[in-house]
C-alpha positions as a Markdown table, in Angstrom:
| # | Residue | x | y | z |
|---|---|---|---|---|
| 1 | Met | -20.3 | -3.8 | 8.5 |
| 2 | Gly | -16.5 | -3.4 | 8.6 |
| 3 | Lys | -15.1 | -2.0 | 11.6 |
| 4 | Gln | -14.3 | 1.9 | 12.2 |
| 5 | Pro | -10.6 | 3.1 | 11.5 |
| 6 | Arg | -8.2 | 3.3 | 14.2 |
| 7 | Glu | -7.8 | 7.0 | 15.0 |
| 8 | Gly | -5.2 | 8.6 | 12.9 |
| 9 | Tyr | -5.8 | 5.8 | 10.1 |
| 10 | Gly | -8.5 | 6.4 | 7.4 |
| 11 | Cys | -8.5 | 2.3 | 6.9 |
| 12 | Pro | -8.4 | -1.0 | 8.4 |
| 13 | Val | -5.5 | -1.4 | 10.1 |
| 14 | Gly | -3.7 | -4.5 | 11.1 |
| 15 | Thr | -0.9 | -5.5 | 13.4 |
| 16 | Met | 2.5 | -6.8 | 13.1 |
| 17 | Tyr | 4.1 | -8.5 | 16.0 |
| 18 | Tyr | 7.8 | -8.8 | 15.9 |
| 19 | Gly | 10.0 | -10.7 | 19.0 |
| 20 | Gly | 8.8 | -11.8 | 22.2 |
| 21 | Gly | 7.3 | -9.2 | 24.1 |
| 22 | Ala | 7.7 | -6.1 | 21.7 |
| 23 | Met | 5.0 | -3.5 | 21.4 |
| 24 | Pro | 3.0 | -4.2 | 18.6 |
| 25 | Ile | 3.4 | -2.2 | 15.3 |
| 26 | His | 0.1 | -0.7 | 13.8 |
| 27 | Ile | -0.4 | -0.5 | 10.1 |
| 28 | Glu | -3.2 | 0.0 | 7.3 |
| 29 | Asp | -4.5 | -3.1 | 6.6 |
| 30 | Arg | -3.6 | -2.4 | 2.4 |
| 31 | Ala | -0.2 | -1.3 | 3.6 |
| 32 | Leu | 0.5 | -4.3 | 5.7 |
| 33 | Ala | -0.7 | -7.1 | 3.3 |
| 34 | His | 2.1 | -5.8 | 0.7 |
| 35 | Leu | 4.6 | -5.5 | 3.4 |
| 36 | Lys | 3.8 | -9.2 | 4.4 |
| 37 | Val | 4.6 | -10.5 | 1.0 |
| 38 | Val | 7.7 | -9.2 | 0.7 |
| 39 | Ile | 8.4 | -9.7 | 4.4 |
| 40 | Ala | 7.9 | -13.4 | 4.1 |
| 41 | Thr | 9.7 | -13.4 | 0.8 |
| 42 | Lys | 12.7 | -12.4 | 2.3 |
| 43 | Leu | 12.2 | -14.9 | 5.1 |
| 44 | Arg | 12.1 | -18.0 | 3.0 |
| 45 | Arg | 15.2 | -16.8 | 1.4 |
| 46 | Asp | 16.5 | -16.7 | 4.8 |
| 47 | Glu | 17.8 | -13.2 | 4.3 |
| 48 | Ser | 17.6 | -10.5 | 7.1 |
| 49 | Phe | 17.0 | -6.7 | 6.5 |
| 50 | Thr | 15.6 | -4.1 | 8.4 |
| 51 | Val | 12.2 | -2.5 | 7.5 |
| 52 | Ser | 11.3 | 1.2 | 8.5 |
| 53 | Trp | 8.1 | 3.3 | 9.1 |
| 54 | Arg | 7.0 | 6.8 | 9.3 |
| 55 | His | 4.8 | 7.0 | 12.4 |
| 56 | Pro | 1.4 | 7.6 | 12.1 |
| 57 | Asp | -0.4 | 11.6 | 13.3 |
| 58 | Asp | -1.7 | 9.6 | 16.5 |
| 59 | Gln | 1.9 | 8.5 | 17.2 |
| 60 | Pro | 5.0 | 10.7 | 18.7 |
| 61 | Arg | 6.7 | 12.3 | 15.5 |
| 62 | Gly | 9.1 | 10.1 | 14.2 |
| 63 | Arg | 10.0 | 7.0 | 12.4 |
| 64 | Ser | 11.1 | 3.1 | 13.4 |
| 65 | Thr | 13.1 | 0.8 | 12.0 |
| 66 | Ile | 13.3 | -3.3 | 13.1 |
| 67 | Trp | 15.9 | -5.6 | 12.1 |
| 68 | Val | 14.0 | -8.8 | 10.5 |
| 69 | His | 15.6 | -12.1 | 10.9 |
| 70 | Pro | 14.2 | -15.8 | 10.3 |
| 71 | Ser | 14.5 | -16.6 | 13.8 |
| 72 | Ile | 12.3 | -14.0 | 15.3 |
| 73 | Pro | 8.6 | -14.4 | 15.8 |
| 74 | Leu | 6.6 | -12.6 | 13.6 |
| 75 | Arg | 2.5 | -12.9 | 13.5 |
| 76 | Phe | 0.5 | -10.5 | 11.0 |
| 77 | Val | -3.2 | -9.8 | 12.5 |
| 78 | Phe | -5.8 | -7.9 | 9.8 |
| 79 | Asp | -8.9 | -6.0 | 11.1 |
| 80 | Asp | -10.3 | -6.8 | 7.5 |
| 81 | Pro | -11.6 | -10.5 | 7.6 |
| 82 | Glu | -11.3 | -10.2 | 3.5 |
| 83 | Pro | -7.5 | -10.1 | 1.7 |
| 84 | Ala | -6.5 | -6.7 | 0.4 |
| 85 | Glu | -6.6 | -7.0 | -3.7 |
| 86 | Leu | -2.5 | -6.5 | -4.0 |
| 87 | Ser | -0.9 | -4.3 | -6.1 |
| 88 | Arg | 2.4 | -6.0 | -8.3 |
| 89 | Thr | 4.1 | -1.7 | -8.6 |
| 90 | Trp | 3.8 | -1.7 | -4.8 |
| 91 | Ile | 5.5 | -5.4 | -4.3 |
| 92 | Glu | 7.6 | -4.5 | -6.9 |
| 93 | Glu | 8.4 | -1.1 | -4.9 |
| 94 | Leu | 8.9 | -2.1 | -1.4 |
| 95 | Ala | 10.7 | -5.5 | -2.9 |
| 96 | Asn | 13.6 | -3.3 | -4.5 |
| 97 | Ser | 14.1 | -1.1 | -1.5 |
| 98 | Ala | 14.1 | -4.6 | 0.8 |
| 99 | Asn | 17.1 | -5.7 | -1.5 |
| 100 | Ser | 19.3 | -1.7 | -1.0 |
| 101 | Thr | 21.6 | -0.9 | 1.8 |
| 102 | Gly | 18.5 | 0.6 | 3.8 |
| 103 | Gly | 15.9 | -2.0 | 3.6 |
| 104 | Ile | 12.2 | -1.8 | 3.4 |
| 105 | Met | 10.8 | 1.6 | 3.7 |
| 106 | Leu | 7.1 | 1.7 | 4.4 |
| 107 | Ile | 5.9 | 4.0 | 1.1 |
| 108 | Ala | 2.5 | 4.7 | 0.0 |
| 109 | Glu | 0.7 | 3.2 | -2.7 |
| 110 | His | 1.3 | 5.0 | -6.4 |
| 111 | Phe | -1.3 | 4.8 | -8.8 |
| 112 | Asp | -0.4 | 5.2 | -12.7 |
| 113 | Thr | -2.4 | 7.9 | -13.4 |
| 114 | Gly | -2.1 | 7.6 | -17.5 |
| 115 | Pro | -5.0 | 7.8 | -19.5 |
| 116 | Val | -8.3 | 5.7 | -19.5 |
| 117 | Pro | -9.1 | 3.4 | -22.8 |
| 118 | Thr | -12.1 | 4.8 | -24.0 |
| 119 | Gly | -12.7 | 1.2 | -25.7 |
| 120 | Asp | -12.8 | 2.6 | -29.5 |
| 121 | Pro | -9.3 | 1.7 | -30.5 |
| 122 | Ala | -10.0 | 4.5 | -33.9 |
| 123 | Ala | -11.2 | 7.3 | -31.2 |
| 124 | Glu | -7.7 | 6.4 | -29.1 |
| 125 | Ala | -5.3 | 6.7 | -32.1 |
| 126 | Glu | -6.8 | 9.6 | -32.6 |
| 127 | Thr | -6.4 | 11.3 | -29.2 |
| 128 | Glu | -3.5 | 12.4 | -28.6 |
| 129 | Lys | -2.2 | 10.4 | -24.7 |
| 130 | Val | -1.6 | 12.9 | -21.9 |
| 131 | Ser | -0.4 | 11.3 | -18.7 |
| 132 | Leu | 0.4 | 12.8 | -15.4 |
| 133 | Gly | 2.3 | 10.6 | -14.3 |
| 134 | Thr | 2.6 | 9.3 | -10.7 |
| 135 | Ile | 1.2 | 10.2 | -8.2 |
| 136 | Glu | 0.3 | 9.3 | -4.2 |
| 137 | Val | -3.5 | 9.6 | -3.7 |
| 138 | Glu | -4.8 | 8.9 | -0.2 |
| 139 | Ser | -9.2 | 9.3 | -1.2 |
| 140 | Leu | -10.3 | 10.2 | -3.9 |
| 141 | Glu | -14.0 | 11.8 | -4.5 |
| 142 | Ile | -15.3 | 12.3 | -7.7 |
| 143 | Asp | -18.8 | 13.5 | -8.9 |
| 144 | Lys | -19.7 | 12.9 | -12.3 |
| 145 | Leu | -16.5 | 11.0 | -14.6 |
| 146 | Lys | -17.2 | 11.1 | -18.6 |
| 147 | Val | -15.1 | 9.2 | -21.1 |
| 148 | Ala | -15.2 | 9.8 | -24.3 |
| 149 | Gly | -18.5 | 11.9 | -24.1 |
| 150 | Asn | -20.1 | 9.0 | -21.9 |
| 151 | Asp | -21.5 | 9.4 | -18.6 |
| 152 | Val | -19.7 | 6.6 | -16.9 |
| 153 | Gly | -20.7 | 7.6 | -13.0 |
| 154 | Gly | -18.7 | 8.3 | -9.6 |
| 155 | Gly | -17.7 | 7.6 | -6.4 |
| 156 | Ala | -15.2 | 7.3 | -3.7 |
| 157 | Leu | -12.0 | 5.3 | -4.1 |
| 158 | Ser | -9.7 | 5.0 | -1.1 |
| 159 | Thr | -5.6 | 3.4 | -0.4 |
C-alpha cells in the first residue's frame, strides 16, 4: 500500500532539495518527475534558469522562485517508489517555459479532451467530431462510460 498523501496534496509528494542548507521544496511526485526531466536537460547543457511555483494550500499564500545553476547541489526524492508515467506534452510545455525569459513556471498538467476513438473507422468517419479543447483536471470520477453505445466501465482518474 502506498503512502498517504501529505496535507494539502491529493497525490504522493516528492521533495526537491536545492542548495546546501535550503529548506525542502515539496512538489507532487508526478509534477516533480516532469520537472526533473526538464531541469536535468537544461543543466546537462550548462544552462541556468529560474523555477517558480505557487505555494500549496497548507503553506502561506504566495509563490516562490529559485535560480537553478549547474554548480548548486540538487536532489529529487519521490514518495512513490514507482516512477511516474511521463507526458510528452507536459514536458514540452515546461521546457518551453524554461527557455523563456520568465523561466520554468510549474503549471498543472493539461489533458486533451478530444473525441474518443471507437475502433470502427466507418462509424468514426460518419460521426461529427467535437473537441472541448484542453482543460485542467485534478481528478475525474466516471460512474458509467459508453463508447459507440457500448458500456466500457468507469472509475476514478487522478493526476
